[in-house]
N, CA, C and O atoms as a Maestro MAE file, in Angstrom:
{
 s_m_m2io_version
 :::
 2.0.0
}

f_m_ct {
 s_m_title
 :::
 protein
 m_atom[336] {
  # First column is atom index #
  i_m_mmod_type
  r_m_x_coord
  r_m_y_coord
  r_m_z_coord
  i_m_residue_number
  s_m_chain_name
  s_m_pdb_residue_name
  s_m_pdb_atom_name
  i_m_atomic_number
  :::
  1 25 -6.062 -10.361 11.568 1 A "MET " " N  " 7
  2 3 -5.310 -10.215 10.333 1 A "MET " " CA " 6
  3 2 -5.637 -8.728 9.995 1 A "MET " " C  " 6
  4 15 -6.827 -8.414 9.990 1 A "MET " " O  " 8
  5 25 -4.722 -7.806 9.720 2 A "GLU " " N  " 7
  6 3 -4.875 -6.555 9.123 2 A "GLU " " CA " 6
  7 2 -4.813 -6.456 7.674 2 A "GLU " " C  " 6
  8 15 -3.866 -6.919 7.038 2 A "GLU " " O  " 8
  9 25 -5.852 -5.832 7.110 3 A "TYR " " N  " 7
  10 3 -6.157 -5.792 5.778 3 A "TYR " " CA " 6
  11 2 -6.471 -4.189 5.361 3 A "TYR " " C  " 6
  12 15 -7.390 -3.536 5.855 3 A "TYR " " O  " 8
  13 25 -5.654 -3.758 4.493 4 A "ARG " " N  " 7
  14 3 -5.886 -2.343 3.961 4 A "ARG " " CA " 6
  15 2 -6.522 -2.441 2.530 4 A "ARG " " C  " 6
  16 15 -6.290 -3.368 1.754 4 A "ARG " " O  " 8
  17 25 -7.290 -1.455 2.289 5 A "TYR " " N  " 7
  18 3 -8.099 -1.380 1.040 5 A "TYR " " CA " 6
  19 2 -7.956 -0.011 0.770 5 A "TYR " " C  " 6
  20 15 -7.740 0.789 1.680 5 A "TYR " " O  " 8
  21 25 -8.052 0.305 -0.329 6 A "ILE " " N  " 7
  22 3 -8.219 1.766 -1.136 6 A "ILE " " CA " 6
  23 2 -9.390 1.890 -1.781 6 A "ILE " " C  " 6
  24 15 -9.491 1.465 -2.932 6 A "ILE " " O  " 8
  25 25 -10.457 2.496 -1.130 7 A "PRO " " N  " 7
  26 3 -11.802 2.524 -1.724 7 A "PRO " " CA " 6
  27 2 -11.723 3.248 -3.095 7 A "PRO " " C  " 6
  28 15 -10.717 3.928 -3.301 7 A "PRO " " O  " 8
  29 25 -12.707 3.170 -4.081 8 A "LYS " " N  " 7
  30 3 -12.876 3.790 -5.318 8 A "LYS " " CA " 6
  31 2 -14.029 4.549 -5.391 8 A "LYS " " C  " 6
  32 15 -15.055 4.059 -4.921 8 A "LYS " " O  " 8
  33 25 -14.065 5.759 -5.937 9 A "GLY " " N  " 7
  34 3 -15.389 6.374 -6.315 9 A "GLY " " CA " 6
  35 2 -16.131 6.944 -5.000 9 A "GLY " " C  " 6
  36 15 -17.352 7.100 -5.008 9 A "GLY " " O  " 8
  37 25 -15.360 7.243 -3.893 10 A "VAL " " N  " 7
  38 3 -15.913 7.552 -2.569 10 A "VAL " " CA " 6
  39 2 -14.893 8.632 -1.979 10 A "VAL " " C  " 6
  40 15 -13.754 8.822 -2.404 10 A "VAL " " O  " 8
  41 25 -15.464 9.253 -0.999 11 A "CYS " " N  " 7
  42 3 -14.654 10.592 -0.296 11 A "CYS " " CA " 6
  43 2 -13.624 9.640 0.643 11 A "CYS " " C  " 6
  44 15 -12.519 10.132 0.870 11 A "CYS " " O  " 8
  45 25 -13.894 8.420 1.155 12 A "SER " " N  " 7
  46 3 -12.827 7.963 2.086 12 A "SER " " CA " 6
  47 2 -11.477 7.486 1.170 12 A "SER " " C  " 6
  48 15 -11.499 7.173 -0.021 12 A "SER " " O  " 8
  49 25 -10.517 7.513 1.900 13 A "ARG " " N  " 7
  50 3 -9.199 7.216 1.117 13 A "ARG " " CA " 6
  51 2 -8.629 5.879 1.515 13 A "ARG " " C  " 6
  52 15 -7.877 5.337 0.705 13 A "ARG " " O  " 8
  53 25 -8.855 5.356 2.507 14 A "GLU " " N  " 7
  54 3 -8.426 3.946 2.963 14 A "GLU " " CA " 6
  55 2 -9.305 3.401 4.027 14 A "GLU " " C  " 6
  56 15 -9.895 4.123 4.832 14 A "GLU " " O  " 8
  57 25 -9.379 2.033 4.007 15 A "MET " " N  " 7
  58 3 -10.207 1.247 5.056 15 A "MET " " CA " 6
  59 2 -9.218 0.244 5.596 15 A "MET " " C  " 6
  60 15 -8.618 -0.575 4.900 15 A "MET " " O  " 8
  61 25 -9.105 0.384 6.898 16 A "ILE " " N  " 7
  62 3 -8.075 -0.643 7.541 16 A "ILE " " CA " 6
  63 2 -8.881 -1.521 8.467 16 A "ILE " " C  " 6
  64 15 -9.495 -1.070 9.434 16 A "ILE " " O  " 8
  65 25 -8.851 -2.836 8.118 17 A "LEU " " N  " 7
  66 3 -9.647 -3.761 8.731 17 A "LEU " " CA " 6
  67 2 -8.884 -4.813 9.548 17 A "LEU " " C  " 6
  68 15 -7.758 -5.195 9.229 17 A "LEU " " O  " 8
  69 25 -9.477 -5.207 10.490 18 A "ASP " " N  " 7
  70 3 -8.721 -6.319 11.211 18 A "ASP " " CA " 6
  71 2 -9.701 -7.314 11.286 18 A "ASP " " C  " 6
  72 15 -10.711 -7.000 11.917 18 A "ASP " " O  " 8
  73 25 -9.656 -8.450 10.794 19 A "VAL " " N  " 7
  74 3 -10.474 -9.586 10.646 19 A "VAL " " CA " 6
  75 2 -9.901 -10.904 11.167 19 A "VAL " " C  " 6
  76 15 -8.855 -11.364 10.710 19 A "VAL " " O  " 8
  77 25 -10.564 -11.467 12.075 20 A "GLU " " N  " 7
  78 3 -10.067 -12.756 12.939 20 A "GLU " " CA " 6
  79 2 -11.275 -13.766 12.846 20 A "GLU " " C  " 6
  80 15 -12.425 -13.552 13.229 20 A "GLU " " O  " 8
  81 25 -10.772 -14.927 12.250 21 A "ASP " " N  " 7
  82 3 -11.833 -16.007 12.347 21 A "ASP " " CA " 6
  83 2 -13.207 -15.725 11.682 21 A "ASP " " C  " 6
  84 15 -14.257 -16.231 12.079 21 A "ASP " " O  " 8
  85 25 -13.108 -14.919 10.694 22 A "GLY " " N  " 7
  86 3 -14.316 -14.594 9.963 22 A "GLY " " CA " 6
  87 2 -15.171 -13.378 10.633 22 A "GLY " " C  " 6
  88 15 -16.296 -13.122 10.205 22 A "GLY " " O  " 8
  89 25 -14.646 -12.715 11.594 23 A "ILE " " N  " 7
  90 3 -15.345 -11.710 12.307 23 A "ILE " " CA " 6
  91 2 -14.406 -10.270 12.117 23 A "ILE " " C  " 6
  92 15 -13.177 -10.281 12.057 23 A "ILE " " O  " 8
  93 25 -15.144 -9.203 12.048 24 A "VAL " " N  " 7
  94 3 -14.581 -7.997 11.917 24 A "VAL " " CA " 6
  95 2 -14.224 -7.510 13.288 24 A "VAL " " C  " 6
  96 15 -15.141 -7.057 13.973 24 A "VAL " " O  " 8
  97 25 -13.013 -7.546 13.775 25 A "LYS " " N  " 7
  98 3 -12.689 -6.929 14.994 25 A "LYS " " CA " 6
  99 2 -12.456 -5.690 15.093 25 A "LYS " " C  " 6
  100 15 -12.514 -5.218 16.229 25 A "LYS " " O  " 8
  101 25 -12.167 -4.898 14.097 26 A "SER " " N  " 7
  102 3 -12.032 -3.386 14.045 26 A "SER " " CA " 6
  103 2 -12.033 -2.953 12.440 26 A "SER " " C  " 6
  104 15 -11.647 -3.609 11.472 26 A "SER " " O  " 8
  105 25 -12.522 -1.807 12.489 27 A "LEU " " N  " 7
  106 3 -12.466 -1.037 11.041 27 A "LEU " " CA " 6
  107 2 -12.111 0.429 11.421 27 A "LEU " " C  " 6
  108 15 -12.662 1.005 12.359 27 A "LEU " " O  " 8
  109 25 -11.097 1.034 10.588 28 A "LYS " " N  " 7
  110 3 -10.879 2.334 10.723 28 A "LYS " " CA " 6
  111 2 -10.928 2.726 9.023 28 A "LYS " " C  " 6
  112 15 -10.358 2.121 8.115 28 A "LYS " " O  " 8
  113 25 -11.762 3.881 8.933 29 A "ILE " " N  " 7
  114 3 -11.855 4.355 7.590 29 A "ILE " " CA " 6
  115 2 -11.325 5.860 7.621 29 A "ILE " " C  " 6
  116 15 -11.812 6.758 8.307 29 A "ILE " " O  " 8
  117 25 -10.336 5.962 6.830 30 A "VAL " " N  " 7
  118 3 -9.562 7.307 6.737 30 A "VAL " " CA " 6
  119 2 -10.445 8.084 5.717 30 A "VAL " " C  " 6
  120 15 -10.866 7.544 4.694 30 A "VAL " " O  " 8
  121 25 -10.726 9.480 6.074 31 A "GLY " " N  " 7
  122 3 -11.395 10.298 5.101 31 A "GLY " " CA " 6
  123 2 -12.915 9.964 5.158 31 A "GLY " " C  " 6
  124 15 -13.387 9.141 5.942 31 A "GLY " " O  " 8
  125 25 -13.565 10.611 4.342 32 A "GLY " " N  " 7
  126 3 -15.042 10.585 4.271 32 A "GLY " " CA " 6
  127 2 -15.772 11.395 5.417 32 A "GLY " " C  " 6
  128 15 -15.201 12.209 6.143 32 A "GLY " " O  " 8
  129 25 -17.036 11.081 5.477 33 A "CYS " " N  " 7
  130 3 -17.836 11.891 6.398 33 A "CYS " " CA " 6
  131 2 -17.567 11.365 7.811 33 A "CYS " " C  " 6
  132 15 -18.017 10.252 8.084 33 A "CYS " " O  " 8
  133 25 -16.922 12.004 8.683 34 A "ALA " " N  " 7
  134 3 -16.469 11.533 9.849 34 A "ALA " " CA " 6
  135 2 -17.469 10.945 10.719 34 A "ALA " " C  " 6
  136 15 -17.155 9.894 11.277 34 A "ALA " " O  " 8
  137 25 -18.673 11.460 10.944 35 A "GLY " " N  " 7
  138 3 -19.695 10.681 11.855 35 A "GLY " " CA " 6
  139 2 -20.219 9.376 11.129 35 A "GLY " " C  " 6
  140 15 -20.467 8.356 11.772 35 A "GLY " " O  " 8
  141 25 -20.375 9.457 9.762 36 A "ASN " " N  " 7
  142 3 -20.872 8.184 9.116 36 A "ASN " " CA " 6
  143 2 -19.752 7.219 9.189 36 A "ASN " " C  " 6
  144 15 -20.072 6.102 9.594 36 A "ASN " " O  " 8
  145 25 -18.766 7.367 8.948 37 A "THR " " N  " 7
  146 3 -17.702 6.265 9.080 37 A "THR " " CA " 6
  147 2 -17.431 5.937 10.229 37 A "THR " " C  " 6
  148 15 -17.161 4.745 10.375 37 A "THR " " O  " 8
  149 25 -17.402 6.669 11.244 38 A "GLN " " N  " 7
  150 3 -17.182 6.159 12.709 38 A "GLN " " CA " 6
  151 2 -18.361 5.359 12.978 38 A "GLN " " C  " 6
  152 15 -18.085 4.295 13.532 38 A "GLN " " O  " 8
  153 25 -19.539 5.542 12.761 39 A "GLY " " N  " 7
  154 3 -20.721 4.894 13.008 39 A "GLY " " CA " 6
  155 2 -20.748 3.415 12.109 39 A "GLY " " C  " 6
  156 15 -21.152 2.364 12.608 39 A "GLY " " O  " 8
  157 25 -20.313 3.516 10.894 40 A "ILE " " N  " 7
  158 3 -20.181 2.087 10.283 40 A "ILE " " CA " 6
  159 2 -19.275 1.397 10.990 40 A "ILE " " C  " 6
  160 15 -19.559 0.240 11.301 40 A "ILE " " O  " 8
  161 25 -18.051 1.943 11.371 41 A "SER " " N  " 7
  162 3 -17.032 1.095 11.989 41 A "SER " " CA " 6
  163 2 -17.421 0.465 13.338 41 A "SER " " C  " 6
  164 15 -17.046 -0.661 13.662 41 A "SER " " O  " 8
  165 25 -18.241 1.303 14.152 42 A "LYS " " N  " 7
  166 3 -18.692 0.686 15.483 42 A "LYS " " CA " 6
  167 2 -19.670 -0.341 15.114 42 A "LYS " " C  " 6
  168 15 -19.654 -1.431 15.686 42 A "LYS " " O  " 8
  169 25 -20.613 -0.039 14.099 43 A "LEU " " N  " 7
  170 3 -21.710 -1.190 13.941 43 A "LEU " " CA " 6
  171 2 -21.146 -2.344 13.375 43 A "LEU " " C  " 6
  172 15 -21.718 -3.367 13.751 43 A "LEU " " O  " 8
  173 25 -20.161 -2.531 12.552 44 A "VAL " " N  " 7
  174 3 -19.585 -3.645 12.088 44 A "VAL " " CA " 6
  175 2 -18.624 -4.608 12.919 44 A "VAL " " C  " 6
  176 15 -18.391 -5.787 12.653 44 A "VAL " " O  " 8
  177 25 -18.164 -3.936 13.876 45 A "GLU " " N  " 7
  178 3 -17.372 -4.621 14.915 45 A "GLU " " CA " 6
  179 2 -17.998 -5.718 15.476 45 A "GLU " " C  " 6
  180 15 -19.103 -5.574 15.998 45 A "GLU " " O  " 8
  181 25 -17.433 -6.828 15.441 46 A "GLY " " N  " 7
  182 3 -17.854 -8.074 16.080 46 A "GLY " " CA " 6
  183 2 -19.025 -8.689 14.971 46 A "GLY " " C  " 6
  184 15 -19.735 -9.607 15.382 46 A "GLY " " O  " 8
  185 25 -19.170 -8.325 13.959 47 A "MET " " N  " 7
  186 3 -20.000 -9.150 12.869 47 A "MET " " CA " 6
  187 2 -19.283 -9.891 12.081 47 A "MET " " C  " 6
  188 15 -18.085 -9.689 11.887 47 A "MET " " O  " 8
  189 25 -19.994 -10.878 11.521 48 A "LYS " " N  " 7
  190 3 -19.301 -11.940 10.597 48 A "LYS " " CA " 6
  191 2 -19.194 -11.205 9.239 48 A "LYS " " C  " 6
  192 15 -20.088 -10.535 8.720 48 A "LYS " " O  " 8
  193 25 -17.945 -11.441 8.743 49 A "VAL " " N  " 7
  194 3 -17.705 -10.737 7.468 49 A "VAL " " CA " 6
  195 2 -18.984 -10.852 6.399 49 A "VAL " " C  " 6
  196 15 -19.456 -9.862 5.841 49 A "VAL " " O  " 8
  197 25 -19.461 -12.181 6.205 50 A "GLU " " N  " 7
  198 3 -20.494 -12.422 5.357 50 A "GLU " " CA " 6
  199 2 -21.776 -11.584 5.713 50 A "GLU " " C  " 6
  200 15 -22.509 -11.237 4.787 50 A "GLU " " O  " 8
  201 25 -22.087 -11.238 7.021 51 A "ASP " " N  " 7
  202 3 -23.198 -10.581 7.437 51 A "ASP " " CA " 6
  203 2 -23.033 -9.040 7.090 51 A "ASP " " C  " 6
  204 15 -24.017 -8.399 6.722 51 A "ASP " " O  " 8
  205 25 -21.797 -8.458 7.209 52 A "VAL " " N  " 7
  206 3 -21.713 -7.176 6.716 52 A "VAL " " CA " 6
  207 2 -21.782 -7.102 5.244 52 A "VAL " " C  " 6
  208 15 -22.354 -6.124 4.762 52 A "VAL " " O  " 8
  209 25 -21.205 -8.133 4.341 53 A "ILE " " N  " 7
  210 3 -21.450 -8.022 3.023 53 A "ILE " " CA " 6
  211 2 -22.975 -7.930 2.660 53 A "ILE " " C  " 6
  212 15 -23.387 -7.166 1.786 53 A "ILE " " O  " 8
  213 25 -23.773 -8.752 3.385 54 A "GLU " " N  " 7
  214 3 -25.180 -8.775 2.863 54 A "GLU " " CA " 6
  215 2 -25.872 -7.650 3.180 54 A "GLU " " C  " 6
  216 15 -26.790 -7.285 2.446 54 A "GLU " " O  " 8
  217 25 -25.517 -6.910 4.371 55 A "LYS " " N  " 7
  218 3 -26.439 -5.955 4.836 55 A "LYS " " CA " 6
  219 2 -26.196 -4.522 4.075 55 A "LYS " " C  " 6
  220 15 -27.101 -3.724 3.831 55 A "LYS " " O  " 8
  221 25 -24.630 -4.313 3.701 56 A "LEU " " N  " 7
  222 3 -24.298 -3.203 3.110 56 A "LEU " " CA " 6
  223 2 -24.042 -3.100 1.903 56 A "LEU " " C  " 6
  224 15 -23.764 -1.991 1.446 56 A "LEU " " O  " 8
  225 25 -24.074 -4.277 1.059 57 A "LYS " " N  " 7
  226 3 -23.774 -4.441 -0.433 57 A "LYS " " CA " 6
  227 2 -24.823 -3.660 -1.230 57 A "LYS " " C  " 6
  228 15 -26.032 -3.808 -1.050 57 A "LYS " " O  " 8
  229 25 -24.266 -2.788 -2.155 58 A "GLY " " N  " 7
  230 3 -25.104 -2.043 -2.948 58 A "GLY " " CA " 6
  231 2 -25.604 -0.693 -2.591 58 A "GLY " " C  " 6
  232 15 -26.188 -0.045 -3.459 58 A "GLY " " O  " 8
  233 25 -25.435 -0.202 -1.397 59 A "ILE " " N  " 7
  234 3 -25.768 1.136 -0.899 59 A "ILE " " CA " 6
  235 2 -25.194 2.100 -1.692 59 A "ILE " " C  " 6
  236 15 -24.067 1.906 -2.146 59 A "ILE " " O  " 8
  237 25 -25.811 3.131 -1.931 60 A "GLN " " N  " 7
  238 3 -25.309 4.193 -2.730 60 A "GLN " " CA " 6
  239 2 -25.382 5.621 -2.135 60 A "GLN " " C  " 6
  240 15 -26.291 6.105 -1.460 60 A "GLN " " O  " 8
  241 25 -24.316 6.140 -2.502 61 A "CYS " " N  " 7
  242 3 -24.347 7.819 -1.896 61 A "CYS " " CA " 6
  243 2 -24.410 8.749 -2.958 61 A "CYS " " C  " 6
  244 15 -23.389 9.032 -3.584 61 A "CYS " " O  " 8
  245 25 -25.731 9.359 -3.280 62 A "GLY " " N  " 7
  246 3 -25.900 10.232 -4.259 62 A "GLY " " CA " 6
  247 2 -25.989 9.613 -5.571 62 A "GLY " " C  " 6
  248 15 -26.767 8.702 -5.854 62 A "GLY " " O  " 8
  249 25 -25.198 10.124 -6.310 63 A "MET " " N  " 7
  250 3 -25.147 9.573 -7.870 63 A "MET " " CA " 6
  251 2 -23.832 8.885 -8.104 63 A "MET " " C  " 6
  252 15 -23.432 8.733 -9.259 63 A "MET " " O  " 8
  253 25 -23.158 8.473 -7.105 64 A "LYS " " N  " 7
  254 3 -21.734 7.946 -7.163 64 A "LYS " " CA " 6
  255 2 -21.785 6.457 -7.582 64 A "LYS " " C  " 6
  256 15 -20.772 5.890 -7.991 64 A "LYS " " O  " 8
  257 25 -22.965 5.842 -7.477 65 A "GLY " " N  " 7
  258 3 -23.039 4.446 -7.921 65 A "GLY " " CA " 6
  259 2 -22.417 3.408 -6.889 65 A "GLY " " C  " 6
  260 15 -22.406 2.191 -7.076 65 A "GLY " " O  " 8
  261 25 -21.900 4.058 -5.776 66 A "THR " " N  " 7
  262 3 -21.478 3.266 -4.623 66 A "THR " " CA " 6
  263 2 -21.267 4.159 -3.419 66 A "THR " " C  " 6
  264 15 -21.593 5.340 -3.533 66 A "THR " " O  " 8
  265 25 -20.767 3.733 -2.297 67 A "SER " " N  " 7
  266 3 -20.808 4.520 -1.149 67 A "SER " " CA " 6
  267 2 -19.728 3.819 -0.112 67 A "SER " " C  " 6
  268 15 -19.257 2.708 -0.354 67 A "SER " " O  " 8
  269 25 -19.427 4.484 0.917 68 A "CYS " " N  " 7
  270 3 -18.452 3.825 1.734 68 A "CYS " " CA " 6
  271 2 -18.724 2.617 2.167 68 A "CYS " " C  " 6
  272 15 -17.834 1.767 2.140 68 A "CYS " " O  " 8
  273 25 -20.082 2.291 2.675 69 A "PRO " " N  " 7
  274 3 -20.484 0.926 3.222 69 A "PRO " " CA " 6
  275 2 -20.340 -0.115 1.902 69 A "PRO " " C  " 6
  276 15 -19.861 -1.238 2.065 69 A "PRO " " O  " 8
  277 25 -20.751 0.307 0.707 70 A "ASP " " N  " 7
  278 3 -20.620 -0.586 -0.458 70 A "ASP " " CA " 6
  279 2 -19.091 -0.861 -0.593 70 A "ASP " " C  " 6
  280 15 -18.669 -2.013 -0.700 70 A "ASP " " O  " 8
  281 25 -18.261 0.244 -0.584 71 A "GLN " " N  " 7
  282 3 -16.877 -0.063 -0.732 71 A "GLN " " CA " 6
  283 2 -16.124 -0.988 0.436 71 A "GLN " " C  " 6
  284 15 -15.098 -1.643 0.255 71 A "GLN " " O  " 8
  285 25 -16.810 -0.895 1.562 72 A "LEU " " N  " 7
  286 3 -16.529 -1.856 2.565 72 A "LEU " " CA " 6
  287 2 -16.785 -3.236 2.155 72 A "LEU " " C  " 6
  288 15 -15.978 -4.114 2.459 72 A "LEU " " O  " 8
  289 25 -17.839 -3.495 1.493 73 A "THR " " N  " 7
  290 3 -18.220 -4.835 1.064 73 A "THR " " CA " 6
  291 2 -17.222 -5.272 0.145 73 A "THR " " C  " 6
  292 15 -16.723 -6.397 0.145 73 A "THR " " O  " 8
  293 25 -16.919 -4.239 -0.726 74 A "LYS " " N  " 7
  294 3 -15.734 -4.732 -1.810 74 A "LYS " " CA " 6
  295 2 -14.627 -5.073 -1.119 74 A "LYS " " C  " 6
  296 15 -14.101 -6.123 -1.488 74 A "LYS " " O  " 8
  297 25 -14.039 -4.408 -0.086 75 A "ALA " " N  " 7
  298 3 -12.976 -4.843 0.604 75 A "ALA " " CA " 6
  299 2 -12.935 -5.875 1.339 75 A "ALA " " C  " 6
  300 15 -11.865 -6.444 1.555 75 A "ALA " " O  " 8
  301 25 -14.118 -6.306 1.863 76 A "LEU " " N  " 7
  302 3 -14.258 -7.693 2.522 76 A "LEU " " CA " 6
  303 2 -14.435 -8.860 1.577 76 A "LEU " " C  " 6
  304 15 -13.959 -9.979 1.767 76 A "LEU " " O  " 8
  305 25 -15.248 -8.449 0.421 77 A "GLU " " N  " 7
  306 3 -15.006 -9.455 -0.667 77 A "GLU " " CA " 6
  307 2 -13.578 -9.795 -1.425 77 A "GLU " " C  " 6
  308 15 -13.342 -10.854 -2.005 77 A "GLU " " O  " 8
  309 25 -12.747 -8.763 -1.308 78 A "THR " " N  " 7
  310 3 -11.477 -9.071 -1.909 78 A "THR " " CA " 6
  311 2 -10.644 -9.815 -0.659 78 A "THR " " C  " 6
  312 15 -9.823 -10.706 -0.879 78 A "THR " " O  " 8
  313 25 -10.914 -9.408 0.455 79 A "PHE " " N  " 7
  314 3 -10.179 -10.173 1.590 79 A "PHE " " CA " 6
  315 2 -10.536 -11.434 1.530 79 A "PHE " " C  " 6
  316 15 -9.610 -12.245 1.556 79 A "PHE " " O  " 8
  317 25 -11.809 -11.913 1.444 80 A "LEU " " N  " 7
  318 3 -12.159 -13.353 1.367 80 A "LEU " " CA " 6
  319 2 -11.519 -14.106 0.253 80 A "LEU " " C  " 6
  320 15 -11.025 -15.227 0.367 80 A "LEU " " O  " 8
  321 25 -11.579 -13.309 -0.957 81 A "SER " " N  " 7
  322 3 -10.939 -14.178 -1.993 81 A "SER " " CA " 6
  323 2 -9.519 -14.386 -1.844 81 A "SER " " C  " 6
  324 15 -8.920 -15.375 -2.268 81 A "SER " " O  " 8
  325 25 -8.969 -13.347 -1.180 82 A "GLU " " N  " 7
  326 3 -7.355 -13.433 -1.161 82 A "GLU " " CA " 6
  327 2 -6.873 -14.432 0.132 82 A "GLU " " C  " 6
  328 15 -5.703 -14.797 0.249 82 A "GLU " " O  " 8
  329 25 -7.894 -14.801 1.036 83 A "ASN " " N  " 7
  330 3 -7.606 -15.503 2.286 83 A "ASN " " CA " 6
  331 2 -8.451 -16.696 2.365 83 A "ASN " " C  " 6
  332 15 -9.037 -17.028 3.396 83 A "ASN " " O  " 8
  333 25 -8.512 -17.437 1.081 84 A "LYS " " N  " 7
  334 3 -9.368 -18.698 1.216 84 A "LYS " " CA " 6
  335 2 -8.551 -19.850 1.788 84 A "LYS " " C  " 6
  336 15 -9.076 -20.949 1.968 84 A "LYS " " O  " 8
  :::
 }
 m_bond[335] {
  # First column is bond index #
  i_m_from
  i_m_to
  i_m_order
  :::
  1 1 2 1
  2 2 3 1
  3 3 4 2
  4 3 5 1
  5 5 6 1
  6 6 7 1
  7 7 8 2
  8 7 9 1
  9 9 10 1
  10 10 11 1
  11 11 12 2
  12 11 13 1
  13 13 14 1
  14 14 15 1
  15 15 16 2
  16 15 17 1
  17 17 18 1
  18 18 19 1
  19 19 20 2
  20 19 21 1
  21 21 22 1
  22 22 23 1
  23 23 24 2
  24 23 25 1
  25 25 26 1
  26 26 27 1
  27 27 28 2
  28 27 29 1
  29 29 30 1
  30 30 31 1
  31 31 32 2
  32 31 33 1
  33 33 34 1
  34 34 35 1
  35 35 36 2
  36 35 37 1
  37 37 38 1
  38 38 39 1
  39 39 40 2
  40 39 41 1
  41 41 42 1
  42 42 43 1
  43 43 44 2
  44 43 45 1
  45 45 46 1
  46 46 47 1
  47 47 48 2
  48 47 49 1
  49 49 50 1
  50 50 51 1
  51 51 52 2
  52 51 53 1
  53 53 54 1
  54 54 55 1
  55 55 56 2
  56 55 57 1
  57 57 58 1
  58 58 59 1
  59 59 60 2
  60 59 61 1
  61 61 62 1
  62 62 63 1
  63 63 64 2
  64 63 65 1
  65 65 66 1
  66 66 67 1
  67 67 68 2
  68 67 69 1
  69 69 70 1
  70 70 71 1
  71 71 72 2
  72 71 73 1
  73 73 74 1
  74 74 75 1
  75 75 76 2
  76 75 77 1
  77 77 78 1
  78 78 79 1
  79 79 80 2
  80 79 81 1
  81 81 82 1
  82 82 83 1
  83 83 84 2
  84 83 85 1
  85 85 86 1
  86 86 87 1
  87 87 88 2
  88 87 89 1
  89 89 90 1
  90 90 91 1
  91 91 92 2
  92 91 93 1
  93 93 94 1
  94 94 95 1
  95 95 96 2
  96 95 97 1
  97 97 98 1
  98 98 99 1
  99 99 100 2
  100 99 101 1
  101 101 102 1
  102 102 103 1
  103 103 104 2
  104 103 105 1
  105 105 106 1
  106 106 107 1
  107 107 108 2
  108 107 109 1
  109 109 110 1
  110 110 111 1
  111 111 112 2
  112 111 113 1
  113 113 114 1
  114 114 115 1
  115 115 116 2
  116 115 117 1
  117 117 118 1
  118 118 119 1
  119 119 120 2
  120 119 121 1
  121 121 122 1
  122 122 123 1
  123 123 124 2
  124 123 125 1
  125 125 126 1
  126 126 127 1
  127 127 128 2
  128 127 129 1
  129 129 130 1
  130 130 131 1
  131 131 132 2
  132 131 133 1
  133 133 134 1
  134 134 135 1
  135 135 136 2
  136 135 137 1
  137 137 138 1
  138 138 139 1
  139 139 140 2
  140 139 141 1
  141 141 142 1
  142 142 143 1
  143 143 144 2
  144 143 145 1
  145 145 146 1
  146 146 147 1
  147 147 148 2
  148 147 149 1
  149 149 150 1
  150 150 151 1
  151 151 152 2
  152 151 153 1
  153 153 154 1
  154 154 155 1
  155 155 156 2
  156 155 157 1
  157 157 158 1
  158 158 159 1
  159 159 160 2
  160 159 161 1
  161 161 162 1
  162 162 163 1
  163 163 164 2
  164 163 165 1
  165 165 166 1
  166 166 167 1
  167 167 168 2
  168 167 169 1
  169 169 170 1
  170 170 171 1
  171 171 172 2
  172 171 173 1
  173 173 174 1
  174 174 175 1
  175 175 176 2
  176 175 177 1
  177 177 178 1
  178 178 179 1
  179 179 180 2
  180 179 181 1
  181 181 182 1
  182 182 183 1
  183 183 184 2
  184 183 185 1
  185 185 186 1
  186 186 187 1
  187 187 188 2
  188 187 189 1
  189 189 190 1
  190 190 191 1
  191 191 192 2
  192 191 193 1
  193 193 194 1
  194 194 195 1
  195 195 196 2
  196 195 197 1
  197 197 198 1
  198 198 199 1
  199 199 200 2
  200 199 201 1
  201 201 202 1
  202 202 203 1
  203 203 204 2
  204 203 205 1
  205 205 206 1
  206 206 207 1
  207 207 208 2
  208 207 209 1
  209 209 210 1
  210 210 211 1
  211 211 212 2
  212 211 213 1
  213 213 214 1
  214 214 215 1
  215 215 216 2
  216 215 217 1
  217 217 218 1
  218 218 219 1
  219 219 220 2
  220 219 221 1
  221 221 222 1
  222 222 223 1
  223 223 224 2
  224 223 225 1
  225 225 226 1
  226 226 227 1
  227 227 228 2
  228 227 229 1
  229 229 230 1
  230 230 231 1
  231 231 232 2
  232 231 233 1
  233 233 234 1
  234 234 235 1
  235 235 236 2
  236 235 237 1
  237 237 238 1
  238 238 239 1
  239 239 240 2
  240 239 241 1
  241 241 242 1
  242 242 243 1
  243 243 244 2
  244 243 245 1
  245 245 246 1
  246 246 247 1
  247 247 248 2
  248 247 249 1
  249 249 250 1
  250 250 251 1
  251 251 252 2
  252 251 253 1
  253 253 254 1
  254 254 255 1
  255 255 256 2
  256 255 257 1
  257 257 258 1
  258 258 259 1
  259 259 260 2
  260 259 261 1
  261 261 262 1
  262 262 263 1
  263 263 264 2
  264 263 265 1
  265 265 266 1
  266 266 267 1
  267 267 268 2
  268 267 269 1
  269 269 270 1
  270 270 271 1
  271 271 272 2
  272 271 273 1
  273 273 274 1
  274 274 275 1
  275 275 276 2
  276 275 277 1
  277 277 278 1
  278 278 279 1
  279 279 280 2
  280 279 281 1
  281 281 282 1
  282 282 283 1
  283 283 284 2
  284 283 285 1
  285 285 286 1
  286 286 287 1
  287 287 288 2
  288 287 289 1
  289 289 290 1
  290 290 291 1
  291 291 292 2
  292 291 293 1
  293 293 294 1
  294 294 295 1
  295 295 296 2
  296 295 297 1
  297 297 298 1
  298 298 299 1
  299 299 300 2
  300 299 301 1
  301 301 302 1
  302 302 303 1
  303 303 304 2
  304 303 305 1
  305 305 306 1
  306 306 307 1
  307 307 308 2
  308 307 309 1
  309 309 310 1
  310 310 311 1
  311 311 312 2
  312 311 313 1
  313 313 314 1
  314 314 315 1
  315 315 316 2
  316 315 317 1
  317 317 318 1
  318 318 319 1
  319 319 320 2
  320 319 321 1
  321 321 322 1
  322 322 323 1
  323 323 324 2
  324 323 325 1
  325 325 326 1
  326 326 327 1
  327 327 328 2
  328 327 329 1
  329 329 330 1
  330 330 331 1
  331 331 332 2
  332 331 333 1
  333 333 334 1
  334 334 335 1
  335 335 336 2
  :::
 }
}
C-alpha cells in the first residue's frame, strides 16, 4: 500500500512509502540530503515497520529537534494508526 507523508521541520519535502504486510517494501524521500536519504531508503527496505520506528525514532539533525529518519518514524506511526 502506498502512503505519502509530508515531513515537518526538515529539508525533505515528501516521503513515499510502500508498506505490505507490516514490511517496508520501498521508500522514496523527495528533497533532503541526497546521499543520506538514499541510504536510509535502502537500509529500511525489507524491514518491519516496528523495527524501523525502534531504530530511528528520536534521531536529531543539528538543532532542528528532528531529522529525516525521525520524520520517517512519524510517517510510519501515522500509517500504523490509520491502517489498524
